[in-house]
Structure formats: structure tokens, C-alpha cells
C-alpha positions as CSV (number, residue, x, y, z in Angstrom):
1,M,69.9,116.3,91.4
2,N,71.0,116.9,94.9
3,S,74.5,115.8,95.8
4,I,76.2,113.9,98.6
5,G,79.9,114.2,98.8
6,G,80.0,115.4,95.2
7,E,77.9,112.5,93.9
8,F,74.3,112.3,92.6
9,A,71.4,111.6,94.9
10,H,68.3,109.9,93.8
11,V,65.2,112.1,93.6
12,P,62.3,109.9,94.4
13,V,59.0,110.0,92.5
14,L,55.7,110.6,94.3
15,G,57.7,111.2,97.5
16,E,55.1,113.5,99.1
17,E,52.3,111.0,98.3
18,V,54.3,108.1,99.8
19,C,54.9,110.0,103.0
20,D,51.2,111.0,103.2
21,W,50.2,107.3,103.1
22,L,53.1,105.7,105.2
23,S,54.3,108.3,107.7
24,S,53.1,107.9,111.2
25,E,53.0,109.9,114.4
26,R,53.8,106.8,116.4
27,P,57.0,104.6,116.2
28,L,56.8,101.9,113.6
29,T,59.1,99.7,111.4
30,I,59.1,100.6,107.7
31,L,60.3,98.0,105.2
32,D,61.6,99.6,102.0
33,C,61.9,96.7,99.7
34,T,63.7,98.6,96.9
35,V,65.6,101.2,98.9
36,G,67.8,102.1,96.0
37,Y,69.7,105.4,96.5
38,G,67.6,106.3,99.6
39,G,65.3,109.0,98.3
40,H,62.0,107.7,99.7
41,A,63.7,106.3,102.8
42,E,65.1,109.7,103.7
43,L,61.8,111.4,103.3
44,L,60.0,108.8,105.3
45,L,62.5,109.0,108.2
46,E,62.2,112.8,108.2
47,S,58.4,112.8,108.3
48,S,57.8,109.9,110.7
49,H,58.1,109.6,114.5
50,A,61.6,109.8,115.9
51,G,61.4,106.2,117.1
52,T,60.7,104.8,113.6
53,T,63.1,102.2,112.2
54,L,63.6,101.7,108.5
55,I,64.8,98.4,107.0
56,G,66.0,98.8,103.4
57,L,66.6,96.0,100.9
58,D,68.1,96.4,97.4
59,R,69.7,94.1,94.8
60,D,72.2,96.7,93.8
61,P,75.3,96.8,96.1
62,M,76.4,100.2,94.7
63,A,73.0,101.6,95.6
64,V,73.2,100.1,99.1
65,D,76.6,101.6,99.7
66,F,75.4,105.0,98.5
67,C,72.2,104.8,100.6
68,R,74.2,104.0,103.7
69,Q,76.1,107.2,103.3
70,R,73.0,109.2,102.6
71,L,71.2,107.9,105.6
72,N,74.1,107.9,108.0
73,R,72.7,110.7,110.1
74,F,69.8,108.5,111.2
75,G,72.2,106.2,113.0
76,G,70.7,103.0,114.3
77,S,67.3,103.8,113.0
78,V,68.4,102.4,109.6
79,V,69.2,98.8,108.7
80,L,70.4,98.2,105.1
81,R,70.9,94.8,103.5
82,Q,71.8,93.9,99.9
83,G,69.2,91.4,98.6
84,N,66.2,90.8,96.5
85,H,62.7,91.7,97.7
86,R,61.5,88.2,96.9
87,D,63.6,87.1,99.9
88,L,62.1,89.7,102.3
89,K,60.8,87.2,104.7
90,R,64.3,85.6,105.1
91,H,65.9,89.0,105.6
92,L,63.3,90.0,108.3
93,A,63.7,86.6,110.0
94,E,67.5,87.0,110.2
95,L,67.0,90.4,111.8
96,G,64.5,89.0,114.3
97,V,61.6,91.0,112.9
98,S,58.2,89.3,112.6
99,T,56.0,92.2,111.5
100,V,56.3,95.7,110.0
101,G,54.0,98.7,110.1
102,A,54.6,99.9,106.5
103,V,56.0,98.5,103.3
104,L,57.2,100.3,100.1
105,F,58.0,99.0,96.7
106,D,59.5,101.2,94.0
107,F,59.8,98.9,91.0
108,G,62.0,99.5,88.0
109,V,65.4,101.2,87.4
110,S,66.5,104.4,89.1
111,S,67.8,107.5,87.5
112,P,71.4,107.1,88.9
113,Q,71.5,103.6,87.3
114,L,70.3,105.0,84.0
115,E,72.8,107.8,84.1
116,D,75.8,105.4,84.6
117,A,76.9,104.3,81.2
118,A,78.8,101.4,82.7
119,R,75.6,99.8,83.9
120,G,74.2,99.4,80.4
121,F,70.6,100.4,81.2
122,S,70.4,103.4,78.9
123,F,70.0,103.6,75.1
124,Q,71.2,107.2,75.3
125,L,74.7,106.4,76.7
126,D,77.1,104.0,75.0
127,G,78.5,101.4,77.4
128,P,78.7,97.7,78.0
129,L,75.5,95.8,77.4
130,D,75.0,94.7,81.0
131,M,71.7,95.7,82.6
132,R,72.1,93.6,85.8
133,M,70.9,95.2,89.0
134,D,73.5,93.1,90.8
135,Q,76.6,92.9,88.6
136,S,78.2,90.2,90.6
137,T,75.8,87.5,89.4
138,G,73.6,86.3,86.5
139,R,73.7,86.7,82.8
140,T,74.0,90.1,81.1
141,A,71.9,91.6,78.4
142,A,74.8,90.9,76.0
143,D,74.6,87.2,77.0
144,L,70.9,87.2,76.2
145,V,71.0,89.0,72.8
146,N,74.0,87.0,71.6
147,G,72.9,83.6,72.8
148,G,69.1,83.7,72.7
149,D,67.0,81.9,70.1
150,E,65.4,84.3,67.6
151,H,61.9,83.2,68.5
152,D,62.6,83.6,72.3
153,L,64.1,87.0,71.8
154,A,61.1,88.2,69.8
155,D,58.8,86.9,72.6
156,I,60.8,88.7,75.2
157,I,60.8,92.0,73.3
158,F,57.1,91.7,72.5
159,Q,55.9,90.5,75.9
160,F,58.1,92.6,78.2
161,G,58.5,95.6,76.0
162,E,55.1,95.6,74.2
163,E,57.1,96.3,71.1
164,R,55.1,95.8,67.8
165,Y,58.3,95.4,65.8
166,A,59.7,92.7,68.1
167,R,60.1,90.0,65.4
168,R,61.9,92.4,63.0
169,I,64.2,93.5,65.8
170,A,64.9,89.9,66.9
171,R,65.7,89.0,63.3
172,A,68.1,91.9,63.0
173,I,69.8,91.0,66.2
174,V,70.4,87.4,65.0
175,R,71.7,88.7,61.7
176,E,74.1,91.2,63.3
177,R,75.6,88.7,65.7
178,R,76.5,86.4,62.9
179,H,79.1,89.0,61.9
180,R,80.1,90.2,65.3
181,R,79.1,89.9,68.9
182,I,76.8,92.7,70.2
183,E,78.7,94.0,73.2
184,T,77.5,97.6,73.7
185,T,74.4,99.6,74.1
186,G,75.3,101.7,71.1
187,Q,75.6,98.6,68.9
188,L,72.2,97.4,70.0
189,V,70.6,100.8,69.4
190,S,72.0,100.8,65.9
191,V,70.6,97.3,65.2
192,V,67.2,98.3,66.4
193,A,67.2,101.6,64.5
194,Q,68.1,99.8,61.2
195,S,65.3,97.2,61.7
196,V,62.3,99.5,62.1
197,P,60.5,101.9,59.7
198,A,61.9,105.4,59.4
199,S,58.7,106.9,60.8
200,Y,59.2,104.8,63.9
201,R,62.8,105.9,64.4
202,H,61.5,109.5,64.6
203,G,58.5,108.8,66.8
204,R,57.4,110.3,70.1
205,I,59.7,107.9,72.1
206,H,63.1,106.5,71.1
207,C,62.8,103.4,68.9
208,A,64.9,101.4,71.3
209,T,63.0,102.2,74.5
210,R,60.8,99.2,74.5
211,T,63.6,96.8,73.5
212,F,65.8,98.0,76.3
213,Q,63.0,97.8,78.8
214,A,62.2,94.2,77.8
215,L,65.8,93.0,78.0
216,R,66.3,94.7,81.4
217,I,63.1,93.0,82.7
218,A,64.3,89.6,81.4
219,V,67.9,89.9,82.7
220,N,66.7,90.8,86.2
221,Q,63.6,88.5,86.2
222,E,61.7,91.5,87.4
223,L,58.1,90.5,86.8
224,E,58.3,87.0,88.2
225,S,59.0,88.3,91.7
226,V,56.4,91.1,91.9
227,E,53.4,89.1,92.9
228,P,55.1,86.7,95.4
229,S,56.9,89.7,97.0
230,L,53.7,91.6,97.4
231,R,52.0,88.6,99.0
232,D,54.9,88.1,101.4
233,A,54.9,91.7,102.3
234,V,51.2,91.6,103.2
235,D,51.9,88.5,105.3
236,V,54.4,90.5,107.5
237,L,52.3,93.6,107.6
238,S,50.9,94.4,111.0
239,E,47.2,95.2,111.5
240,G,46.5,98.7,110.4
241,G,49.7,98.7,108.4
242,R,49.9,100.0,104.8
243,I,51.7,98.9,101.7
244,C,52.6,101.3,98.8
245,A,53.7,100.0,95.4
246,I,55.1,102.3,92.6
247,S,55.3,100.9,89.1
248,F,56.6,102.5,85.9
249,H,54.9,100.5,83.1
250,S,51.6,98.7,82.5
251,L,53.0,95.2,83.0
252,E,54.1,95.9,86.6
253,D,51.0,98.0,87.4
254,R,48.7,95.2,86.2
255,I,50.4,92.7,88.5
256,V,50.1,95.1,91.5
257,K,46.5,95.8,90.7
258,H,45.5,92.2,90.4
259,T,47.5,91.0,93.4
260,F,45.9,93.6,95.7
261,K,42.5,92.8,94.3
262,S,43.0,89.1,94.7
263,L,44.1,89.4,98.3
264,A,41.3,91.8,99.1
265,Q,38.6,89.4,97.7
266,Q,39.7,86.5,99.9
267,P,37.0,85.3,102.4
268,D,39.3,86.1,105.4
269,S,40.7,89.1,103.7
270,K,44.1,90.4,104.8
271,L,43.9,93.5,102.7
272,V,41.8,96.6,101.8
273,V,42.7,98.5,98.6
274,L,42.7,102.2,99.4
275,T,43.3,103.5,95.9
276,K,40.5,102.8,93.4
277,K,42.7,104.2,90.7
278,P,46.5,104.5,90.7
279,I,47.9,107.9,91.9
280,S,50.0,109.7,89.3
281,A,52.5,112.5,89.7
282,S,51.3,116.1,89.7
283,K,51.9,118.4,86.7
284,E,54.6,120.2,88.7
285,E,56.5,117.0,89.6
286,C,56.3,115.8,86.0
287,E,57.8,119.1,84.9
288,S,60.7,119.0,87.4
289,N,61.3,115.2,87.2
290,P,60.2,113.8,83.8
291,R,60.8,110.2,85.0
292,S,57.7,110.6,87.2
293,R,55.3,110.9,84.3
294,S,54.9,107.1,84.0
295,A,54.8,106.4,87.7
296,K,51.7,104.8,89.2
297,L,51.2,104.4,93.0
298,R,48.7,101.9,94.5
299,V,48.1,101.6,98.2
300,A,46.5,99.0,100.4
301,E,46.0,98.4,104.1
302,R,45.8,95.4,106.3
303,P,42.7,96.2,108.3
304,P,42.9,96.4,112.1
305,R,41.1,93.7,114.0
306,L,37.7,94.7,115.3
307,E,37.5,94.5,119.1
308,L,34.3,92.8,120.3
309,S,32.6,94.5,123.1
């Protein structure tokens, strides 16, 4: 990764493609609803008209602080706020902004978050079982696995992780916590590994991948906010403006696809879907940034009003 002041810098997935769809030769306001560590924001500001303004939102205060440093050279062209994209209309109203010319969503967890053991997102690094995007509020993954009903845990792991051994894993979690509270990622990985067949432990992906994904989604209530946030973003999109949404697993991508389709099919449609199929990363990008392999980009546009002659 690149570095800023000796720290890591987020390398965005599908950065070139996002710029191709959203960059403009005229000044516009871009709303980056998941600005994270500023990778996409930096590329968009570099490739857009000098008069472009970027408004960035993110739930993670650490990411916002880092992003502020990364984008400092753009001065007043950047406005950053800590907050959830489900509150995007409120944030824009507080800034006195009624419409924007482009919107970007990059759903999911970022590489810097995964690589920080203290955040508890990764099954590859031992650390506290946290998983909150905003560590100042809400329940942790440890709270969930130690307090959740076995049936509810199984449903979460199955529905959000699409994990076929969800019931076995939930049963093992409940059995383990009777003896000691599950506090670390390493403990949870061990519980998962012991509850699934040996062949599954040595499969193509790590046996805890889906369980960790499910818990992260549940802790941060990620899926519940995708559709309303997309609809609100379309409401504030100016005529001719575009919206890009990047997802990293089928659950998110399905919501993006159906939301765009639903809005496009309304009688007085506010949206035209520009990507019949999601855009995936190139072979070269996948080789240089393995995280991009699962990324899917969908793009839609609010059509400009036709002028009557």
C-alpha cells in the first residue's frame, strides 16, 4: 500500500471505473457516502474539474481523521463528516446542499480496517472481538456471540454469511460460552474450526470467513440501510447525475440491483440503469489487489429533463 506520514493508505477497488463514470469536465458536487480512507475520493478529485467539491461521509471516526490528512491538499474542495450514509439527507441539509451531481457507495469493510487487529474484523489476526465501524457506540461482536440466542445466532450466520454449517457453529458457540466468554477473534476462529468437518477447514476459503462476515453485518446493521440510503441518494441526485454502488458479496449486490431496478420501473422514473450486468475488476487489478476479486459495480443515472421545443 501507499503511505501517508508512514501510515497505510487505502487502495480503492475499481478506482479507474468509478472515475470513468463519475468524473466530469464541469464543476459538480460529489457525495462519497462511504469515504473511508479516501482512496476513491482522491482519484475523483484528481480526475474532475478543479471546481469540484467532494462531501465525504463515514461511520468510522478513525477513517475520517486519516482521510482528512490524505485529502488536505485539496483544501476547501473537501468537506468530511463522521456519520452513517442512512443519514445522508440530514448531513446535506446541515451543509445547505440540496442536490449533488454524483454519488458513490463503497459498501463493506476496508483493507485498513481488516489489517488492524484491534478492530476485530479479521479472522487472520487475533484481537478483541469488536467489529464495530464506529467503536464509540453499539454492541460488539463479542456482545452478540455471548448474549445471542442459539437459534438467532444460527439465523444470522446463515442469512448474512450464507454459511451452510450455521447451526453447528451456533451450537458450538453456545457450548463454548458456557465455560468461558468468547472475547477474541482467535477464540471464535477456534470454535468455528472445531465445529465444522475437516474437509471444510481446509477448503478454498477459510472456514471462518462467512461467520465473520455475518457477525460484522449484524453488528453494524449494514444490509438494513442499503436500500433506504440508495433511495435517498437518488432523491438528492441532480438531473444527469450518476450514482455508483460497489458491493462485495451477493447480499449487498442483490439489494443494489433490485433497488435500482425498482426505481427505474416507476411510472415517473427518476433513474436509468446504465449497467445491465455488474462491472468486475480486471484481471490485472485482481492480481495486484486480491480484495477486488469480489467487487461488483453497478451504475445508474437520473435522466436529464427533456426540453420541449
